[in-house]
Structures are given as structure tokens and as C-alpha cells.
C-alpha positions as CSV (number, residue, x, y, z in Angstrom):
1,M,33.4,68.1,31.1
2,K,34.7,71.6,32.0
3,K,35.6,70.4,35.5
4,E,37.8,67.6,34.1
5,V,39.6,69.9,31.6
6,F,40.3,72.4,34.5
7,I,41.8,69.6,36.7
8,I,44.0,68.4,33.8
9,I,45.3,71.9,33.1
10,C,46.1,72.5,36.8
11,G,47.9,69.2,37.0
12,I,50.0,70.1,34.0
13,W,50.8,73.5,35.5
14,L,51.9,72.1,38.8
15,F,54.0,69.5,37.0
16,L,55.8,72.3,35.1
17,L,56.5,74.5,38.1
18,P,60.3,74.6,39.1
19,P,61.4,72.6,42.2
20,S,62.6,75.9,43.8
21,V,59.0,76.9,44.6
22,F,58.6,73.8,46.9
23,A,62.2,74.0,48.2
24,G,61.6,77.6,49.4
25,K,58.7,76.4,51.7
26,V,60.8,73.6,53.0
27,A,63.6,76.0,53.7
28,D,61.3,78.3,55.7
29,T,60.1,75.3,57.8
30,D,63.7,74.3,58.5
31,A,64.5,77.9,59.4
32,N,61.7,78.1,61.9
33,M,62.8,74.7,63.4
34,D,66.4,76.1,63.6
35,A,65.1,79.1,65.5
36,D,63.3,76.9,68.0
37,T,66.4,74.7,68.6
38,L,69.0,77.5,68.5
39,L,71.5,77.1,71.4
40,C,69.8,73.9,72.5
41,R,72.7,71.8,71.0
42,R,73.8,70.3,74.3
43,D,72.3,68.6,77.3
44,S,71.5,70.2,80.6
45,F,74.9,69.6,82.0
46,F,76.4,72.2,79.6
47,R,76.0,75.9,80.4
48,E,76.3,78.7,77.9
49,S,77.6,82.0,79.3
50,L,77.3,85.6,78.2
51,L,79.1,88.7,79.6
52,L,77.9,92.2,80.3
53,Y,80.3,95.0,81.2
54,F,79.5,98.0,83.4
55,R,81.2,101.4,83.7
56,F,83.2,102.3,86.8
57,D,80.9,102.4,89.9
58,R,77.7,102.1,87.7
59,S,74.9,99.5,87.5
60,L,73.2,100.8,84.4
61,I,73.2,98.5,81.4
62,D,74.8,100.4,78.5
63,S,74.5,98.7,75.1
64,N,77.2,100.9,73.6
65,Y,79.8,100.0,76.2
66,M,82.6,97.5,75.2
67,D,81.0,94.3,73.9
68,N,77.6,94.7,75.4
69,G,75.9,95.1,72.0
70,K,76.8,91.6,71.0
71,T,75.8,90.2,74.4
72,L,72.4,91.8,74.3
73,G,72.0,90.5,70.7
74,A,72.8,87.0,72.0
75,F,70.1,87.4,74.7
76,H,67.6,88.4,72.0
77,V,68.4,85.3,70.0
78,L,68.0,83.2,73.1
79,L,64.8,84.7,74.6
80,S,62.8,86.4,71.9
81,N,61.5,83.1,70.6
82,N,58.9,81.6,73.0
83,T,59.6,78.1,72.0
84,A,63.4,78.5,72.5
85,A,62.9,80.3,75.8
86,S,60.7,77.4,77.0
87,L,63.8,75.1,76.7
88,I,65.7,77.2,79.2
89,D,65.9,75.7,82.7
90,T,67.7,78.5,84.6
91,V,69.5,81.8,84.0
92,F,72.3,82.4,86.6
93,I,73.5,85.9,87.0
94,T,76.9,86.2,88.8
95,A,77.9,89.9,89.3
96,Y,81.4,91.1,90.1
97,T,83.3,94.4,90.7
98,S,87.0,95.2,90.4
99,P,89.1,95.1,93.6
100,E,89.0,98.9,94.0
101,G,87.8,101.0,96.8
102,D,85.8,99.9,99.8
103,K,84.8,96.2,100.0
104,T,81.4,96.8,101.5
105,H,80.5,99.3,98.8
106,N,81.7,96.8,96.1
107,I,79.4,94.1,97.5
108,R,76.4,96.4,97.3
109,L,77.4,97.5,93.8
110,A,77.6,93.8,92.7
111,E,74.1,93.3,94.1
112,R,72.8,96.3,92.2
113,R,74.4,95.0,89.0
114,A,72.9,91.6,89.4
115,D,69.4,93.1,90.0
116,A,69.7,95.4,87.0
117,V,70.4,92.4,84.7
118,K,67.6,90.4,86.2
119,D,65.1,93.3,85.9
120,Y,66.2,93.9,82.3
121,L,65.6,90.2,81.3
122,S,62.3,89.9,83.1
123,E,60.8,93.1,81.6
124,K,62.1,92.6,78.1
125,Y,61.5,88.9,77.8
126,P,58.4,87.8,79.8
127,A,58.7,84.3,78.2
128,I,61.4,83.4,80.7
129,E,59.8,83.0,84.1
130,H,61.0,85.5,86.8
131,Q,61.7,82.7,89.4
132,R,64.0,81.0,86.9
133,I,66.4,84.0,87.0
134,L,68.8,83.6,89.9
135,T,71.3,86.1,91.1
136,D,74.6,85.6,92.9
137,P,76.5,88.9,93.6
138,Q,80.1,88.0,94.4
139,G,81.7,91.4,94.9
140,E,85.4,91.9,94.2
141,N,86.7,89.6,91.6
142,W,90.2,88.8,92.9
143,A,90.3,85.5,91.0
144,G,89.6,87.2,87.7
145,L,92.2,89.9,88.5
146,R,94.9,87.3,89.0
147,S,94.0,85.3,86.0
148,M,94.1,88.4,83.7
149,I,97.5,89.5,85.2
150,E,98.9,86.0,84.6
151,E,97.7,86.0,81.0
152,D,99.0,89.5,80.2
153,D,102.7,89.4,79.5
154,S,103.0,93.2,79.3
155,V,102.0,93.9,83.0
156,P,104.9,95.7,84.6
157,D,106.6,93.8,87.5
158,R,104.2,90.9,86.9
159,E,106.1,88.4,89.1
160,E,106.0,90.8,92.1
161,V,102.3,91.6,91.5
162,L,101.5,87.9,91.4
163,M,103.4,87.3,94.6
164,I,101.4,90.0,96.4
165,L,98.1,88.5,95.2
166,D,99.2,85.0,96.2
167,Y,100.8,85.6,99.6
168,V,99.1,88.7,101.1
169,K,95.9,87.5,102.7
170,D,94.7,90.9,104.0
171,L,92.9,92.4,101.0
172,N,93.1,96.0,102.1
173,R,96.9,95.5,102.6
174,C,97.1,93.8,99.2
175,K,95.5,96.9,97.6
176,E,97.9,99.2,99.2
177,L,101.0,97.2,98.3
178,L,99.8,97.0,94.6
179,K,99.4,100.8,94.6
180,R,102.9,101.4,96.1
181,L,104.8,98.7,94.1
182,N,107.5,100.4,91.9
183,C,105.9,103.9,92.7
184,G,102.6,102.8,91.3
185,Y,103.9,101.9,87.8
186,A,102.3,98.4,87.8
187,Y,99.1,99.6,89.4
188,T,98.7,102.4,86.7
189,Y,98.8,99.7,84.0
190,I,96.4,97.4,85.9
191,Q,94.0,100.3,86.5
192,D,94.0,101.4,82.8
193,R,94.0,98.0,81.0
194,I,92.6,95.3,83.3
195,L,90.3,96.7,86.0
196,P,87.7,98.0,83.5
197,R,87.1,94.4,82.3
198,L,86.3,93.2,85.8
199,H,83.2,95.3,86.1
200,I,81.1,92.4,84.8
201,T,78.1,90.1,85.2
202,V,78.4,86.6,84.0
203,C,75.1,85.3,82.7
204,T,75.0,81.5,82.5
205,V,72.1,79.8,80.7
206,Q,71.4,76.3,81.7
207,M,69.2,74.4,79.2
208,K,66.7,71.6,79.9
209,D,67.4,68.1,78.7
210,V,67.0,68.4,74.9
211,K,68.7,65.2,73.7
212,G,65.7,64.3,71.7
213,I,65.6,67.5,69.7
214,A,67.1,67.3,66.2
215,L,70.4,69.2,66.0
216,L,70.0,71.4,62.9
217,G,72.9,73.8,63.4
218,K,73.0,77.6,63.4
219,I,70.4,79.7,61.7
220,K,70.8,82.9,59.6
221,E,69.9,85.1,62.5
222,E,72.7,83.7,64.6
223,E,75.1,84.3,61.8
224,R,74.0,87.8,61.5
225,V,74.3,88.5,65.2
226,F,77.7,86.7,65.7
227,G,79.0,86.5,62.2
228,G,81.9,88.9,62.7
229,M,83.0,87.3,65.9
230,T,82.7,83.7,64.6
231,K,84.9,84.5,61.5
232,E,87.5,86.0,63.7
233,S,87.7,83.3,66.4
234,G,86.6,80.3,64.4
235,T,84.7,79.0,67.5
236,D,81.2,78.9,68.9
237,P,80.4,82.5,69.6
238,L,78.7,81.7,72.9
239,Q,81.8,79.9,74.3
240,W,83.3,83.0,75.9
241,F,84.0,81.4,79.3
242,H,85.5,78.2,80.5
243,Y,84.3,76.6,83.8
244,G,82.4,79.7,84.7
245,Q,85.4,82.0,84.3
246,P,85.8,84.5,81.4
247,S,88.5,84.2,78.8
248,L,90.6,86.8,80.5
249,S,93.4,87.3,78.0
250,V,93.8,91.0,77.6
251,R,97.2,91.4,76.0
252,A,96.5,94.6,74.1
253,Y,99.4,97.0,74.7
254,R,101.3,99.8,73.0
255,R,104.7,99.0,71.5
256,P,106.9,101.9,70.7
257,L,108.1,102.4,67.2
258,F,111.0,104.5,68.6
259,A,111.7,107.0,71.4
260,L,112.7,110.7,71.2
261,K,114.9,111.8,74.1
262,T,116.7,114.8,75.6
263,N,119.3,114.9,78.3
264,L,117.9,117.3,81.0
265,L,121.4,117.9,82.4
266,F,122.6,119.2,79.0
267,D,119.4,121.3,78.7
268,A,120.0,122.9,82.0
269,A,123.5,123.9,80.8
270,L,122.1,125.4,77.6
271,M,123.4,122.6,75.4
272,P,120.7,121.5,73.0
273,N,120.7,117.8,72.4
274,I,118.4,115.1,70.9
275,E,118.5,111.3,71.0
276,I,116.6,108.5,69.2
277,E,116.3,105.0,70.5
278,L,115.0,102.1,68.5
279,P,113.9,98.9,70.2
280,I,115.0,95.7,68.6
281,G,112.9,92.8,70.0
282,K,112.4,92.7,73.7
283,R,116.0,92.8,75.0
284,W,118.0,95.0,72.5
285,S,117.9,98.6,71.5
286,L,120.0,101.0,69.5
287,N,120.4,104.6,70.8
288,G,121.7,107.5,68.7
289,E,122.5,110.9,70.1
290,Y,123.5,114.3,68.7
291,M,124.6,117.5,70.7
292,F,124.8,120.8,69.0
293,P,125.3,123.9,71.3
294,W,126.9,126.7,69.4
295,W,126.8,129.8,71.6
296,R,128.9,132.9,72.0
297,L,127.9,135.0,75.0
298,D,128.7,138.4,76.5
299,G,130.5,139.9,73.5
300,D,132.5,136.7,72.7
301,K,133.7,136.6,76.3
302,Y,132.3,133.1,76.7
303,C,132.1,130.5,73.9
304,L,130.3,127.1,74.0
305,Q,130.5,125.4,70.7
306,V,130.2,121.6,70.5
307,L,129.1,119.3,67.7
308,S,129.2,115.7,68.6
309,G,127.3,112.4,68.0
310,G,127.4,108.8,69.0
311,L,125.8,105.4,68.9
312,E,125.0,103.0,71.8
313,G,123.9,99.4,71.7
314,R,121.9,98.3,74.8
315,Y,120.9,95.0,76.3
316,W,117.9,95.2,78.7
317,L,118.1,92.9,81.8
318,G,115.5,90.9,83.6
319,R,112.5,89.0,82.4
320,R,111.3,91.1,79.6
321,S,107.9,89.5,79.3
322,N,107.1,91.2,82.6
323,R,108.1,94.7,81.6
324,E,107.3,97.3,79.1
325,V,109.8,97.9,76.3
326,L,112.6,100.3,77.2
327,T,112.1,100.1,80.9
328,G,114.2,98.5,83.7
329,H,117.9,98.1,83.9
330,F,120.4,97.8,81.0
331,F,124.0,97.6,80.0
332,G,125.4,99.2,76.9
333,V,128.4,99.8,74.6
334,Y,128.9,103.2,73.2
335,A,131.3,105.1,70.9
336,G,131.1,108.7,69.5
337,G,133.1,111.8,68.7
338,G,132.9,115.4,67.5
339,K,134.7,118.8,67.7
340,Y,134.5,121.7,70.2
341,D,135.6,125.2,71.0
342,L,135.4,126.2,74.7
343,Q,136.3,129.6,76.0
344,W,136.1,131.1,79.5
345,K,137.1,134.8,79.4
346,E,140.7,134.9,78.0
347,K,141.5,131.2,78.1
348,G,140.1,128.7,75.5
349,Y,140.6,125.3,74.1
350,Q,139.7,124.2,70.6
351,G,139.6,120.6,69.4
352,E,139.1,119.5,65.8
353,F,138.1,116.0,66.9
354,F,137.7,113.9,70.0
355,I,136.6,110.3,70.5
356,A,135.0,108.5,73.4
357,A,134.1,104.9,73.9
358,G,133.2,102.7,76.8
359,L,130.5,100.8,78.7
360,S,127.3,102.2,80.1
361,Y,124.7,101.2,82.7
362,G,121.3,102.7,83.2
363,W,117.8,102.4,84.5
364,A,114.5,103.7,83.0
365,R,110.9,103.7,84.3
366,R,107.6,105.0,83.1
367,I,106.3,108.3,84.6
368,A,103.3,108.8,82.3
369,R,101.4,107.1,79.4
370,N,104.1,107.8,76.8
371,L,106.8,109.3,78.9
372,H,109.8,107.6,80.6
373,L,112.6,108.9,82.8
374,E,116.0,107.5,82.2
375,F,119.2,107.6,84.3
376,S,122.6,106.4,82.8
377,L,126.3,106.6,83.4
378,G,129.1,105.8,80.9
379,I,132.6,104.9,81.9
380,G,135.3,104.6,79.2
381,L,138.2,106.3,77.4
382,L,138.2,109.8,75.9
383,R,140.9,111.0,73.6
384,T,141.3,114.4,72.1
385,D,143.9,116.6,70.4
386,Y,143.5,120.3,71.2
387,R,144.9,123.8,70.7
388,H,145.2,126.1,73.7
389,Y,144.7,129.9,73.1
390,H,144.4,133.2,74.8
391,A,141.8,135.9,73.7
392,R,143.2,139.4,73.0
393,D,141.9,142.8,71.8
394,N,138.5,142.6,73.6
395,Y,138.2,138.9,72.7
396,Q,138.5,139.5,69.0
397,T,142.0,138.0,68.4
398,L,143.0,134.5,69.4
399,L,146.7,134.0,70.3
400,W,147.7,130.3,70.0
401,Q,149.7,129.1,73.0
402,E,150.3,125.4,72.4
403,N,149.1,122.2,70.9
404,G,148.5,119.1,73.0
405,N,146.6,115.9,73.5
406,Y,144.5,114.6,76.4
407,T,143.5,111.2,77.5
408,W,140.9,110.4,80.1
409,L,139.8,107.1,81.6
410,G,136.7,107.3,83.7
411,P,133.2,108.6,83.5
412,T,132.6,110.1,80.1
413,K,128.9,110.8,80.2
414,V,126.1,111.2,82.7
415,K,122.4,111.4,81.6
416,V,119.1,112.2,83.2
417,S,116.9,111.8,80.1
418,L,113.3,112.5,79.4
419,V,111.9,109.9,77.0
420,W,108.9,110.4,74.7
421,L,107.6,107.2,73.1
422,L,106.0,107.1,69.7
423,T,103.8,104.1,69.7
424,R,101.7,101.8,67.6
425,R,98.8,99.6,68.7
426,K,99.6,95.9,69.0
427,A,97.0,93.4,70.1
428,A,98.1,90.1,71.4
429,G,95.3,87.7,72.3
430,N,91.6,88.2,72.3
431,K,89.7,90.9,74.1
């Protein structure tokens, strides 16, 4: 009798339990099944690729370098589960170096990088058989270099660089020409922005035929490892390569907010000056200048007093997608004016106002990370009214001689300017 009562009570208790108790167990089962079928969503003809970066001339795997943390996390998702690892047919490791230095050294460096990745996977994940990990050191990645340069609109002299890569078959000669092109300006950009992303190994995972396995989607672990990247790109986080080549769009560059400038010729003549240039789009800029020497030297024997300012609108020539902002050739239209007092010993000229306007031509190039050097010449009309005087009484008394005016048609300004760019970070495209 007691047994029957106990069975009835247990049945009533199980009947009253909430459905979530049973749903939780089913969810756990589904999660385990998802873990087993993670990354097995395509047949054996599709390959998933992962990328590991290396520091310059190194073959050590550094989890803190660039995106290596995410890549190693992806390997953990792939290989830490024995069932999922058993569905892997082959892991191909293709190692590259950037086209720098000696070719023979780069081939050996690529071999060391491929072996380093193979040893890492074999030791950390014994579930994947050692003979299924194949290495293919390729050495210098010229194809990757060209692809990255073609994708990056901010590479200086990009058309000339691509012509060298396409038509110079001697690789050593190609390296030398790239270094010499435009005094090394383009190569400096390539060395800073592109070459570090060519120190890579491409790890391609080929799965076995798993068409019969249920496709249950991504699991929570995958969302944890790749969640940030998936939200940003909106794509499968493992699809970082197409046809065995990485997505080589590296369009991160620094765009100047404005540029501070000084004319070195005026500085040498003890004439303090400052300019501000504001880029407007890729082809236009607005340049403002102010000059303010106000000196009396050797007991008022010499006087150099000038206050002047002006504005100049500039149009930058050439294909601007190939050049950094505020570099290359330009034409401009300028206008300005001011006042002056110029004295050399007893003779002096004083003008309450002068005006100058005309056309300008110039050229600028980068000489350092945020420094440019600019040369420009302005030809136009200068008009001024003046008073001529002689200094008397030990240069303390000015004796006015005559009033007059002066008009000049020709060069009205010459500049050799040092330019300092104040920049902001702008990313175009994916890393």
C-alpha cells in the first residue's frame, strides 16, 4: 500500500514540475552536438582559413601581436574538442615573409614559421594527427604585396609602384627601385603600413565530407570567441580569406585636420611668420598666412617692421587617390596686404597699406611622419602707396622727402616652407 502511494505522489510531483527543467537538459544536449559540428558546415571542397602574424624577422608565435589572439582562439574552438577534431581531414600551413632583405634568408624564415605553427598545433592539440598537418613555406609574398597596394588608395605614387611590381622581373632590382622611387617616400609608407601584415602564415583547414551531419549553427563558445568581430563585419568570422589569399585591404591612414607652416626663407631673414592650411576634400585646400617682424636694430639704424596677411586657395593636381593629402603639385590663387616700415641707415620707406594678388604654383612632399617640405612661387600684381624719408639726429628724427606709389608685376612671393601636420586617425576598410 505504501509503495503505491509513493508512486502516485512522485507522478503528481513530476507532473507539476515546470517544463524548463526538461528544456534545460535538451539545450545542454544540443549545445554538445553544436560543439561537435562546429565549423563542419560545408563539404570537403570548402576550406576555412586562419591567419597568424609574426614580428619582423621572427618565427615565435606571439598571442599578443596584432590579431593572433583571435586566431589562436579559433584554433582552440576547432581542435580542443576531440569529436570536432576527428572531422578535420588536413591542415595546410602556408608561410610567407615580406619582400625585404635577402631572398634566401626569407625562404628559411618562412620555413621556420611554418614549422613553428606545426609544432604548436601538434603539441597543444594531440587529437589532430601530426601527419595531417602539412607545411608549404612560400618565402616572399609578392602577390600579397601587390594586392595590398592595389587595395590601399593612400599609398603614395601608387601607379608607379604598381608599374614597378608588374614590369620589373628582377626581384632585387624591383626592391631597389621601390626604395628609390620619389626619394623613398612611397617605400616608407609601404614599410610602415603594409609590410608588417605580410609576415604571416595562412592556416587552411580542410574538413572531411560531413554532408550527413545536421547543421545546427553556431554555439555560444563561438559567439564568445568571435562575437566582437562578427558584429562588426556581419559575416562568418572564419571567412578571412578568399581563394587562399587574405583580405588585404589595409586602408588605415592619417588624414590631417590642418597643417601649421613657416617659411624658412623669412625665418632666415629674421621675419617671424606662420601659416595654417586646411584641406578641403582631396583636391582643394585653403591657406592663410601672417607675417609679423617688428624689429629695430643697432640704435634705430635699421628698421624692419612688417604686418601682413593673406589667403590662398589651392587646387592639387594629379590622381589624388594615389597621394597623401597636401602633397604633390598644386596651382593657387592668392590675395593679401598689410603695412610696413623699412629703413636702412638714413634712407627709409613707410607704407600704410599694400596689396598683392596673383597666381601661385608649388610642390610639396613628405619628409617625415608628420612633416612636409613645400616649395612655391607666386606671380602677380603688387600695389603700394609709400612715404620716403631720411633719418636725422642720430636716427631719432625722420625728415619726409616725398610721397609716391609703386606698382610691380612679377614674382611677389617665394616660399620654402616647413609643414607640420596635425592629424586624426581615419580607417577605411578592414584590417
